[in-house]
DSSP file (Angstrom, degrees, kcal/mol; ACC not computed):
  #  RESIDUE AA STRUCTURE BP1 BP2  ACC     N-H-->O    O-->H-N    N-H-->O    O-->H-N    TCO  KAPPA ALPHA  PHI   PSI    X-CA   Y-CA   Z-CA
    1    1 A M              0   0    0      0, 0.0    74,-2.6     0, 0.0     2,-0.4   0.000 360.0 360.0 360.0 124.7  123.8   32.5   79.2
    2    2 A E  E     -A   74   0A   0     72,-0.2     2,-0.2   139,-0.1    70,-0.0  -0.993 360.0-152.8-130.8 133.8  122.5   30.0   76.7
    3    3 A Y  E     -A   73   0A   0     70,-2.5    70,-2.7    -2,-0.4     2,-0.4  -0.666  22.6-117.0 -99.7 161.1  119.2   28.1   76.8
    4    4 A H  E     -A   72   0A   0     -2,-0.2    16,-3.2    68,-0.2    17,-0.5  -0.840  25.5-168.3-106.6 131.6  118.6   24.7   75.2
    5    5 A F  E     -AB  71  19A   0     66,-2.8    66,-2.8    -2,-0.4     2,-0.6  -0.954  18.6-134.9-121.3 136.0  116.2   24.1   72.3
    6    6 A E  E     -AB  70  18A   0     12,-2.9    12,-1.5    -2,-0.4     2,-0.3  -0.797  26.2-139.5 -89.5 123.6  115.0   20.8   71.0
    7    7 A L  E     - B   0  17A   0     -2,-0.6     2,-0.4    62,-0.5    10,-0.2  -0.642  20.3-175.3 -89.0 136.9  115.1   20.8   67.2
    8    8 A H  E     - B   0  16A   0      8,-3.0     8,-2.4    -2,-0.3     2,-0.5  -0.982  10.3-156.9-129.3 142.9  112.4   19.2   65.1
    9    9 A Q  E     - B   0  15A   0     -2,-0.4     6,-0.2     6,-0.2     2,-0.2  -0.985  12.2-146.8-120.9 129.8  112.2   18.7   61.3
   10   10 A E    >   -     0   0    0      4,-2.9     3,-2.0    -2,-0.5    -2,-0.0  -0.502  27.8-109.4 -89.1 161.0  108.9   18.4   59.6
   11   11 A D  T 3  S+     0   0    0      1,-0.3    -1,-0.1    -2,-0.2    -2,-0.0   0.816 116.5  63.8 -58.5 -32.0  108.3   16.2   56.4
   12   12 A E  T 3  S-     0   0    0      2,-0.1    -1,-0.3     1,-0.1     3,-0.1   0.543 120.4-106.3 -73.9  -5.1  107.9   19.4   54.4
   13   13 A G  S <  S+     0   0    0     -3,-2.0     2,-0.2     1,-0.4    -2,-0.1   0.404  79.5 121.9  98.9  -3.0  111.5   20.3   55.1
   14   14 A W        -     0   0    0     17,-0.0    -4,-2.9    18,-0.0    -1,-0.4  -0.603  49.5-138.6 -95.0 161.7  111.0   23.1   57.6
   15   15 A F  E     +BC   9  29A   0     14,-3.1    14,-2.5    -6,-0.2     2,-0.3  -0.805  18.7 177.8-117.0 152.4  112.4   23.2   61.1
   16   16 A W  E     -BC   8  28A   0     -8,-2.4    -8,-3.0    -2,-0.3     2,-0.3  -0.981   5.7-168.4-147.4 157.3  111.1   24.3   64.4
   17   17 A A  E     -BC   7  27A   0     10,-2.3    10,-1.8    -2,-0.3     2,-0.4  -0.996   6.3-156.4-147.5 150.0  112.5   24.2   68.0
   18   18 A E  E     -BC   6  26A   0    -12,-1.5   -12,-2.9    -2,-0.3     2,-0.3  -0.964  28.8-108.7-128.5 146.2  111.2   24.7   71.5
   19   19 A C  E     -B    5   0A   0      6,-2.8   -14,-0.3     3,-0.4     6,-0.2  -0.536  17.1-152.0 -75.2 133.2  113.1   25.7   74.6
   20   20 A V  S    S+     0   0    0    -16,-3.2     3,-0.2    -2,-0.3    -1,-0.1   0.894  95.9  37.4 -70.7 -41.1  113.5   22.9   77.1
   21   21 A E  S    S+     0   0    0    -17,-0.5     2,-0.6     1,-0.2    -1,-0.2   0.748 116.2  52.0 -84.9 -25.3  113.7   25.3   80.1
   22   22 A L  S >  S-     0   0    0    -18,-0.3     3,-1.9     3,-0.2    -3,-0.4  -0.850  79.6-144.6-120.9  94.9  111.1   27.9   79.0
   23   23 A K  T 3  S+     0   0    0     -2,-0.6     3,-0.1     1,-0.3    -3,-0.1  -0.330  85.5  22.8 -60.9 132.0  107.7   26.4   78.0
   24   24 A G  T 3  S+     0   0    0      1,-0.2     2,-0.8    -5,-0.2    -1,-0.3   0.356  87.8 119.7  93.0  -4.7  106.1   28.3   75.1
   25   25 A C    <   +     0   0    0     -3,-1.9    -6,-2.8    -6,-0.2     2,-0.3  -0.839  42.7 124.3 -94.5 108.4  109.4   29.8   73.8
   26   26 A L  E     +C   18   0A   0     -2,-0.8     2,-0.3    -8,-0.2    -8,-0.2  -0.955  30.8 178.8-155.7 168.2  109.7   28.5   70.3
   27   27 A S  E     -C   17   0A   0    -10,-1.8   -10,-2.3    -2,-0.3     2,-0.3  -0.955  13.9-139.1-162.8 178.0  110.1   29.4   66.6
   28   28 A D  E     +C   16   0A   0     -2,-0.3     2,-0.3   -12,-0.2   -12,-0.3  -0.893  15.4 175.3-141.7 170.8  110.4   27.9   63.2
   29   29 A G  E     -C   15   0A   0    -14,-2.5   -14,-3.1    -2,-0.3     3,-0.0  -0.966  40.9-116.7-172.0 159.1  112.3   28.5   60.0
   30   30 A D  S    S+     0   0    0     -2,-0.3     2,-0.3   -16,-0.2    -1,-0.1   0.799 104.1  27.0 -72.6 -30.0  113.0   27.1   56.5
   31   31 A R  S  > S-     0   0    0      1,-0.1     4,-2.5   -16,-0.1     5,-0.2  -0.927  82.7-117.4-131.3 155.8  116.7   26.5   57.3
   32   32 A V  H  > S+     0   0    0     -2,-0.3     4,-2.5     1,-0.2     5,-0.2   0.875 115.6  55.8 -60.6 -38.0  118.5   25.8   60.6
   33   33 A E  H  > S+     0   0    0      2,-0.2     4,-1.5     1,-0.2    -1,-0.2   0.920 110.5  44.4 -61.4 -44.2  120.5   29.0   60.2
   34   34 A D  H  > S+     0   0    0      1,-0.2     4,-2.2     2,-0.2    -2,-0.2   0.899 111.4  54.8 -65.3 -40.6  117.2   31.0   59.9
   35   35 A L  H  X S+     0   0    0     -4,-2.5     4,-2.8     1,-0.2    -2,-0.2   0.910 104.2  53.4 -59.5 -44.4  115.7   29.1   62.8
   36   36 A K  H  X S+     0   0    0     -4,-2.5     4,-2.1     1,-0.2    -1,-0.2   0.900 109.4  48.5 -60.1 -41.6  118.6   30.0   65.1
   37   37 A L  H  X S+     0   0    0     -4,-1.5     4,-1.9     2,-0.2    -1,-0.2   0.913 113.4  46.9 -64.4 -42.4  118.2   33.7   64.4
   38   38 A R  H  X S+     0   0    0     -4,-2.2     4,-2.8     1,-0.2    -2,-0.2   0.872 110.1  53.4 -67.4 -37.2  114.5   33.5   65.0
   39   39 A L  H  X S+     0   0    0     -4,-2.8     4,-2.9     2,-0.2    -1,-0.2   0.892 106.7  52.1 -65.3 -38.7  115.1   31.5   68.2
   40   40 A E  H  X S+     0   0    0     -4,-2.1     4,-2.3    -5,-0.2     5,-0.2   0.931 112.2  45.6 -63.3 -44.1  117.5   34.2   69.5
   41   41 A D  H  X S+     0   0    0     -4,-1.9     4,-2.3     2,-0.2    -2,-0.2   0.936 114.5  48.2 -61.7 -46.3  114.8   36.9   68.9
   42   42 A A  H  X S+     0   0    0     -4,-2.8     4,-2.4     1,-0.2    -2,-0.2   0.905 112.0  49.6 -61.8 -42.3  112.1   34.8   70.5
   43   43 A L  H  X S+     0   0    0     -4,-2.9     4,-2.2     2,-0.2    -1,-0.2   0.924 111.7  47.1 -64.5 -45.8  114.2   34.0   73.5
   44   44 A N  H  X S+     0   0    0     -4,-2.3     4,-1.2     1,-0.2    -1,-0.2   0.879 114.2  47.4 -66.5 -37.3  115.2   37.6   74.1
   45   45 A L  H  < S+     0   0    0     -4,-2.3    -1,-0.2    -5,-0.2    -2,-0.2   0.899 110.9  52.5 -67.3 -39.8  111.6   38.8   73.7
   46   46 A Y  H  < S+     0   0    0     -4,-2.4    -2,-0.2     1,-0.2    -1,-0.2   0.900 114.6  41.0 -61.1 -43.5  110.4   36.0   76.1
   47   47 A L  H  < S+     0   0    0     -4,-2.2     2,-1.8    -5,-0.1    -1,-0.2   0.657  91.4  90.6 -82.9 -17.1  112.8   37.0   78.8
   48   48 A N     <  -     0   0    0     -4,-1.2    -1,-0.1    -5,-0.2    68,-0.1  -0.574  66.6-170.9 -84.7  82.3  112.5   40.7   78.5
   49   49 A E        -     0   0    0     -2,-1.8    68,-0.1     1,-0.1     3,-0.1  -0.313  28.3 -94.4 -72.7 153.7  109.6   41.2   81.0
   50   50 A P    >   -     0   0    0      0, 0.0     3,-1.9     0, 0.0    -1,-0.1  -0.293  57.2 -78.7 -63.9 154.9  107.8   44.5   81.4
   51   51 A I  T 3  S+     0   0    0      1,-0.3    65,-0.1    62,-0.0    62,-0.1  -0.264 118.9  19.1 -55.4 134.6  109.0   46.9   84.1
   52   52 A G  T 3  S+     0   0    0      1,-0.2    -1,-0.3    60,-0.1    44,-0.1   0.494  87.9 152.5  82.6   3.9  107.8   45.9   87.5
   53   53 A S    <   -     0   0    0     -3,-1.9    -1,-0.2     1,-0.1    -4,-0.1  -0.320  38.5-155.8 -65.3 148.7  107.1   42.3   86.5
   54   54 A N        +     0   0    0      2,-0.0     2,-0.3    36,-0.0    -1,-0.1   0.122  49.3 130.7-108.8  18.4  107.3   39.6   89.1
   55   55 A M        -     0   0    0      1,-0.0     2,-0.5    35,-0.0    -6,-0.1  -0.575  39.9-163.3 -75.4 130.0  108.0   36.8   86.7
   56   56 A V        -     0   0    0     -2,-0.3    -2,-0.0    34,-0.1    27,-0.0  -0.972   5.8-158.2-116.6 121.8  110.9   34.6   87.6
   57   57 A F        -     0   0    0     -2,-0.5     2,-0.1    26,-0.1   -35,-0.1  -0.711  23.5-108.2 -97.5 147.4  112.3   32.4   84.8
   58   58 A P        -     0   0    0      0, 0.0     3,-0.1     0, 0.0    -1,-0.1  -0.479  35.6-119.7 -68.4 144.8  114.4   29.3   85.4
   59   59 A L        -     0   0    0      1,-0.2   -56,-0.0    -2,-0.1     3,-0.0  -0.405  45.9 -74.8 -76.0 161.9  118.0   29.7   84.5
   60   60 A P        -     0   0    0      0, 0.0     2,-0.9     0, 0.0    -1,-0.2  -0.287  48.0-115.8 -57.4 143.0  119.5   27.4   81.8
   61   61 A D    >   -     0   0    0      1,-0.2     3,-1.9    -3,-0.1     4,-0.3  -0.734  22.9-161.4 -84.7 105.1  120.0   23.9   83.0
   62   62 A K  G >  S+     0   0    0     -2,-0.9     3,-1.3     1,-0.3     4,-0.4   0.742  85.7  69.4 -62.8 -23.6  123.8   23.4   82.8
   63   63 A K  G >  S+     0   0    0      1,-0.3     3,-0.8     2,-0.2    -1,-0.3   0.790  91.9  60.8 -64.2 -25.1  123.4   19.6   82.9
   64   64 A L  G X  S+     0   0    0     -3,-1.9     3,-1.3     1,-0.2    -1,-0.3   0.632  81.4  83.0 -77.2 -12.8  121.9   19.9   79.4
   65   65 A D  G <  S+     0   0    0     -3,-1.3    -1,-0.2    -4,-0.3    -2,-0.2   0.822  85.5  58.6 -58.7 -30.4  125.2   21.4   78.0
   66   66 A E  G <  S+     0   0    0     -3,-0.8     2,-0.9    -4,-0.4    -1,-0.3   0.721  86.0  87.2 -73.2 -20.9  126.6   17.9   77.7
   67   67 A N    X   -     0   0    0     -3,-1.3     3,-1.2    -4,-0.2    -1,-0.1  -0.709  59.2-169.7 -85.4 107.3  123.7   16.9   75.3
   68   68 A T  T 3  S+     0   0    0     -2,-0.9    -1,-0.2     1,-0.2     4,-0.1   0.519  74.7  77.5 -77.3  -4.0  124.9   17.8   71.8
   69   69 A S  T 3  S+     0   0    0      2,-0.1   -62,-0.5   -63,-0.0     2,-0.3   0.670  81.0  84.0 -79.4 -14.1  121.4   17.2   70.3
   70   70 A F  E <  S-A    6   0A   0     -3,-1.2     2,-0.5    -6,-0.2   -64,-0.2  -0.642  80.6-125.9 -88.2 144.3  120.1   20.5   71.7
   71   71 A L  E     -A    5   0A   0    -66,-2.8   -66,-2.8    -2,-0.3     2,-0.7  -0.757  23.0-144.3 -79.8 132.3  120.6   23.8   70.0
   72   72 A R  E     -A    4   0A   0     -2,-0.5   -68,-0.2   -68,-0.2    -4,-0.0  -0.899  17.4-169.0-102.7 115.9  122.2   26.3   72.4
   73   73 A I  E     -A    3   0A   0    -70,-2.7   -70,-2.5    -2,-0.7     2,-0.1  -0.909  14.4-133.4-111.0 125.0  120.8   29.7   71.9
   74   74 A P  E     -A    2   0A   0      0, 0.0     2,-0.4     0, 0.0   -72,-0.2  -0.432   8.8-135.8 -78.6 149.4  122.5   32.7   73.6
   75   75 A V        -     0   0    0    -74,-2.6    67,-0.2    -2,-0.1   -34,-0.1  -0.828  34.4-102.2 -95.6 139.3  120.6   35.5   75.5
   76   76 A K     >  -     0   0    0     -2,-0.4     4,-2.6   -36,-0.2     3,-0.4  -0.363  31.1-122.0 -59.2 141.9  121.8   39.0   74.8
   77   77 A S  H  > S+     0   0    0      1,-0.2     4,-2.6     2,-0.2     5,-0.2   0.870 110.6  51.5 -57.4 -40.9  123.9   40.2   77.7
   78   78 A N  H  > S+     0   0    0      2,-0.2     4,-1.9     1,-0.2    40,-0.3   0.851 111.3  47.8 -69.0 -32.1  121.7   43.2   78.5
   79   79 A V  H  > S+     0   0    0     -3,-0.4     4,-2.4     2,-0.2    -2,-0.2   0.913 112.9  48.4 -70.8 -43.6  118.6   41.0   78.6
   80   80 A A  H  X S+     0   0    0     -4,-2.6     4,-2.6    60,-0.2    -2,-0.2   0.907 110.9  51.3 -63.0 -42.2  120.4   38.5   80.8
   81   81 A F  H  X S+     0   0    0     -4,-2.6     4,-2.3    -5,-0.2     5,-0.2   0.945 111.6  46.3 -59.6 -49.9  121.6   41.3   83.1
   82   82 A A  H  X S+     0   0    0     -4,-1.9     4,-2.4     1,-0.2    -1,-0.2   0.901 112.9  50.5 -60.5 -42.0  118.1   42.7   83.5
   83   83 A M  H  X S+     0   0    0     -4,-2.4     4,-2.7     1,-0.2    -1,-0.2   0.917 110.5  48.4 -63.7 -44.3  116.6   39.2   84.1
   84   84 A L  H  X S+     0   0    0     -4,-2.6     4,-2.2     2,-0.2    -1,-0.2   0.890 112.0  49.1 -65.3 -39.5  119.2   38.4   86.8
   85   85 A I  H  X S+     0   0    0     -4,-2.3     4,-2.4    29,-0.2    -2,-0.2   0.946 113.5  46.6 -63.5 -48.0  118.6   41.7   88.6
   86   86 A R  H  X S+     0   0    0     -4,-2.4     4,-2.6     1,-0.2     5,-0.2   0.920 112.9  49.3 -60.8 -44.9  114.8   41.3   88.6
   87   87 A Q  H  X S+     0   0    0     -4,-2.7     4,-2.7     1,-0.2    -1,-0.2   0.878 110.3  50.7 -65.1 -37.2  115.1   37.7   89.8
   88   88 A Y  H  X S+     0   0    0     -4,-2.2     4,-1.5    -5,-0.2    -1,-0.2   0.945 111.9  47.5 -64.0 -46.8  117.4   38.6   92.6
   89   89 A R  H  <>S+     0   0    0     -4,-2.4     5,-2.7     1,-0.2    -2,-0.2   0.936 115.9  44.0 -59.6 -47.8  115.1   41.4   93.7
   90   90 A I  H ><5S+     0   0    0     -4,-2.6     3,-1.8     1,-0.2    -2,-0.2   0.920 112.1  51.1 -66.4 -45.1  112.0   39.1   93.6
   91   91 A S  H 3<5S+     0   0    0     -4,-2.7    -1,-0.2     1,-0.3    -2,-0.2   0.765 112.4  48.0 -67.0 -22.9  113.6   36.1   95.3
   92   92 A N  T 3<5S-     0   0    0     -4,-1.5    -1,-0.3    -5,-0.2    -2,-0.2   0.246 113.3-121.4 -98.1  11.7  114.8   38.4   98.1
   93   93 A R  T < 5 +     0   0    0     -3,-1.8     2,-0.4     1,-0.2    -3,-0.2   0.875  58.3 153.9  51.5  46.5  111.3   39.9   98.4
   94   94 A M      < -     0   0    0     -5,-2.7    -1,-0.2    -6,-0.1     2,-0.1  -0.809  40.2-131.9-103.3 144.2  112.5   43.4   97.7
   95   95 A T     >  -     0   0    0     -2,-0.4     4,-2.2     1,-0.1     5,-0.2  -0.392  33.9-102.6 -79.6 169.8  110.4   46.2   96.3
   96   96 A L  H  > S+     0   0    0      1,-0.2     4,-2.4     2,-0.2     5,-0.1   0.919 124.8  49.0 -58.0 -43.1  111.8   48.3   93.4
   97   97 A D  H  > S+     0   0    0      2,-0.2     4,-2.6     1,-0.2    -1,-0.2   0.874 108.4  52.0 -68.2 -37.3  112.5   51.1   95.9
   98   98 A Q  H  > S+     0   0    0      2,-0.2     4,-2.3     1,-0.2    -1,-0.2   0.918 112.0  46.7 -64.4 -41.8  114.3   48.8   98.4
   99   99 A A  H  X S+     0   0    0     -4,-2.2     4,-2.1     2,-0.2     5,-0.2   0.915 111.8  51.4 -64.7 -42.8  116.5   47.5   95.6
  100  100 A R  H  X>S+     0   0    0     -4,-2.4     5,-2.1    -5,-0.2     4,-2.0   0.928 111.2  47.5 -59.0 -46.3  117.2   51.0   94.4
  101  101 A E  H  <5S+     0   0    0     -4,-2.6    -1,-0.2     1,-0.2    -2,-0.2   0.903 109.5  52.8 -63.8 -41.4  118.2   52.1   97.9
  102  102 A K  H  <5S+     0   0    0     -4,-2.3    -1,-0.2     1,-0.2    -2,-0.2   0.884 113.2  43.7 -63.2 -38.4  120.4   49.1   98.5
  103  103 A I  H  <5S-     0   0    0     -4,-2.1    -1,-0.2    -5,-0.2    -2,-0.2   0.819 112.9-121.7 -75.2 -30.3  122.3   49.8   95.2
  104  104 A G  T  <5 +     0   0    0     -4,-2.0     2,-0.2     1,-0.3    -3,-0.2   0.719  52.3 158.8  95.2  24.9  122.4   53.6   96.0
  105  105 A L      < -     0   0    0     -5,-2.1    -1,-0.3    -6,-0.2    -2,-0.1  -0.576  41.2-134.0 -81.1 147.1  120.7   54.9   93.0
  106  106 A K  S    S+     0   0    0     -2,-0.2     2,-0.3     1,-0.1    -1,-0.1   0.833  79.5  22.1 -74.2 -34.4  119.1   58.4   93.3
  107  107 A N  S >> S-     0   0    0      1,-0.1     4,-1.1    -7,-0.1     3,-0.6  -0.928  73.6-116.5-137.3 161.6  115.7   57.8   91.8
  108  108 A R  H 3> S+     0   0    0     -2,-0.3     4,-2.8     1,-0.2     3,-0.3   0.859 110.9  61.5 -62.3 -38.2  113.4   54.9   91.1
  109  109 A N  H 3> S+     0   0    0      1,-0.2     4,-1.9     2,-0.2    -1,-0.2   0.857  99.2  56.7 -60.2 -35.2  113.6   55.4   87.3
  110  110 A S  H <> S+     0   0    0     -3,-0.6     4,-0.6     1,-0.2    -1,-0.2   0.895 111.1  43.2 -63.0 -39.3  117.3   54.7   87.4
  111  111 A Y  H >X S+     0   0    0     -4,-1.1     3,-1.4    -3,-0.3     4,-1.0   0.925 108.4  57.5 -71.4 -43.2  116.6   51.3   89.1
  112  112 A V  H >< S+     0   0    0     -4,-2.8     3,-0.7     1,-0.3     4,-0.2   0.861 100.2  59.5 -56.3 -36.3  113.7   50.5   86.8
  113  113 A K  H ><>S+     0   0    0     -4,-1.9     3,-1.1     1,-0.2     5,-0.6   0.811  97.3  60.8 -62.2 -29.3  116.1   50.8   83.8
  114  114 A L  H <<5S+     0   0    0     -3,-1.4    -1,-0.2    -4,-0.6   -29,-0.2   0.835 102.2  51.6 -66.3 -31.7  118.2   48.1   85.3
  115  115 A E  T <<5S+     0   0    0     -4,-1.0     2,-0.3    -3,-0.7    -1,-0.2   0.391 103.7  70.2 -88.6   4.4  115.3   45.6   85.1
  116  116 A S  T < 5S-     0   0    0     -3,-1.1     2,-3.0    -4,-0.2   -68,-0.0  -0.813 104.5 -94.7-113.2 162.3  114.8   46.5   81.4
  117  117 A A  T   5S+     0   0    0     -2,-0.3   -38,-0.2   -68,-0.1   -39,-0.1  -0.339  77.4 135.8 -77.5  65.3  117.1   45.5   78.6
  118  118 A G      < -     0   0    0     -2,-3.0   -36,-0.1    -5,-0.6    -4,-0.1   0.129  64.5 -97.1 -91.1-151.8  119.0   48.8   78.7
  119  119 A N        -     0   0    0    -41,-0.0    -2,-0.1    -2,-0.0    -5,-0.1  -0.703  40.0-161.5-135.1  80.1  122.6   49.6   78.5
  120  120 A P        -     0   0    0      0, 0.0     2,-0.1     0, 0.0    -6,-0.0  -0.280  19.5-116.7 -67.3 149.4  124.0   50.1   82.0
  121  121 A T     >  -     0   0    0      1,-0.1     4,-2.4     4,-0.0     5,-0.2  -0.345  25.2-109.5 -76.9 164.2  127.2   51.9   82.5
  122  122 A M  H  > S+     0   0    0      1,-0.2     4,-2.5     2,-0.2     5,-0.2   0.859 120.6  56.7 -62.5 -35.0  130.2   50.2   84.1
  123  123 A D  H  > S+     0   0    0      2,-0.2     4,-2.0     1,-0.2    -1,-0.2   0.917 108.7  46.0 -61.6 -42.7  129.7   52.4   87.2
  124  124 A T  H  > S+     0   0    0      2,-0.2     4,-2.2     1,-0.2    -2,-0.2   0.914 111.9  50.3 -67.2 -43.0  126.2   51.1   87.5
  125  125 A I  H  X S+     0   0    0     -4,-2.4     4,-2.5     1,-0.2    -2,-0.2   0.907 109.6  52.1 -61.1 -41.2  127.3   47.5   87.0
  126  126 A S  H  X S+     0   0    0     -4,-2.5     4,-2.2     1,-0.2    -1,-0.2   0.896 108.1  50.9 -61.7 -41.2  130.0   48.0   89.6
  127  127 A M  H  X S+     0   0    0     -4,-2.0     4,-2.1     2,-0.2    -1,-0.2   0.890 110.3  50.0 -62.9 -39.7  127.4   49.4   92.1
  128  128 A V  H  X S+     0   0    0     -4,-2.2     4,-3.1     2,-0.2    -2,-0.2   0.923 109.3  51.1 -64.8 -44.8  125.2   46.3   91.4
  129  129 A I  H  < S+     0   0    0     -4,-2.5    -2,-0.2     1,-0.2    -1,-0.2   0.909 113.1  45.3 -59.9 -43.2  128.1   43.9   92.0
  130  130 A K  H  < S+     0   0    0     -4,-2.2    -1,-0.2     1,-0.2    -2,-0.2   0.871 119.8  40.4 -67.9 -37.0  129.0   45.6   95.3
  131  131 A S  H  < S+     0   0    0     -4,-2.1    -2,-0.2     1,-0.2    -1,-0.2   0.830 127.5  29.5 -83.1 -33.9  125.3   45.7   96.5
  132  132 A F    ><  +     0   0    0     -4,-3.1     3,-1.9    -5,-0.2    -1,-0.2  -0.576  65.5 162.7-125.6  66.6  124.2   42.3   95.3
  133  133 A P  T 3   +     0   0    0      0, 0.0    -1,-0.1     0, 0.0    -4,-0.1   0.704  69.7  70.2 -63.6 -17.5  127.4   40.1   95.4
  134  134 A E  T 3  S+     0   0    0     -3,-0.1     2,-0.4     2,-0.1    -5,-0.1   0.725  76.5  95.3 -71.9 -19.9  125.3   36.9   95.2
  135  135 A I  S <  S-     0   0    0     -3,-1.9     2,-1.2    -7,-0.2     3,-0.1  -0.594  72.0-143.8 -74.8 125.8  124.3   37.7   91.6
  136  136 A N    >   -     0   0    0     -2,-0.4     3,-1.9     1,-0.2     4,-0.2  -0.752  17.8-176.8 -91.0  93.8  126.7   35.8   89.2
  137  137 A L  G >  S+     0   0    0     -2,-1.2     3,-1.6     1,-0.3     4,-0.3   0.642  74.4  78.7 -69.9 -12.6  127.1   38.3   86.4
  138  138 A N  G >  S+     0   0    0      1,-0.3     3,-1.3     2,-0.2    -1,-0.3   0.771  81.1  70.4 -62.6 -22.6  129.2   35.7   84.5
  139  139 A E  G <  S+     0   0    0     -3,-1.9    -1,-0.3     1,-0.2    -2,-0.2   0.740  85.5  68.5 -62.8 -22.6  125.8   34.2   83.7
  140  140 A C  G <  S+     0   0    0     -3,-1.6     2,-0.4    -4,-0.2    -1,-0.2   0.716  90.6  72.0 -70.2 -20.9  125.1   37.2   81.4
  141  141 A F  S <  S-     0   0    0     -3,-1.3  -139,-0.1    -4,-0.3     2,-0.1  -0.815  75.4-135.5-108.0 135.6  127.8   36.2   79.0
  142  142 A S              0   0    0     -2,-0.4    -2,-0.1  -141,-0.2  -140,-0.0  -0.379 360.0 360.0 -78.6 161.6  127.6   33.3   76.5
  143  143 A R              0   0    0     -2,-0.1    -1,-0.1     0, 0.0    -2,-0.0   0.478 360.0 360.0 -75.5 360.0  130.5   31.0   76.0
């Protein structure tokens, strides 16, 4: 999963960029290489919502992939996974407990960890895939 950032250069020689899809997600840097690292940090922090949040973020606009003027910044896989799980639950009007029950997790805390940028096991990911087949987990991985 990669979001698109519009790059700007100031007269003083420093750079800044803002995310096209996520208003308010931006950063700056003295060099483009530094800027990209800062943008990745800013993007992952922006998308890593607190537990129980009902915030739904737009997914990257794939039509923008063709525009080479944008910086494409990847989301960490664990952040993207947590975001997709949370968005699926919210868009299907499920409570945390309803989502937990559907996946078959034993306690609420186990489900809550899925919506945070943790490190789920392959068994847990497999349970999510079986329970929520509509979620495209390929979105979690950058090209």
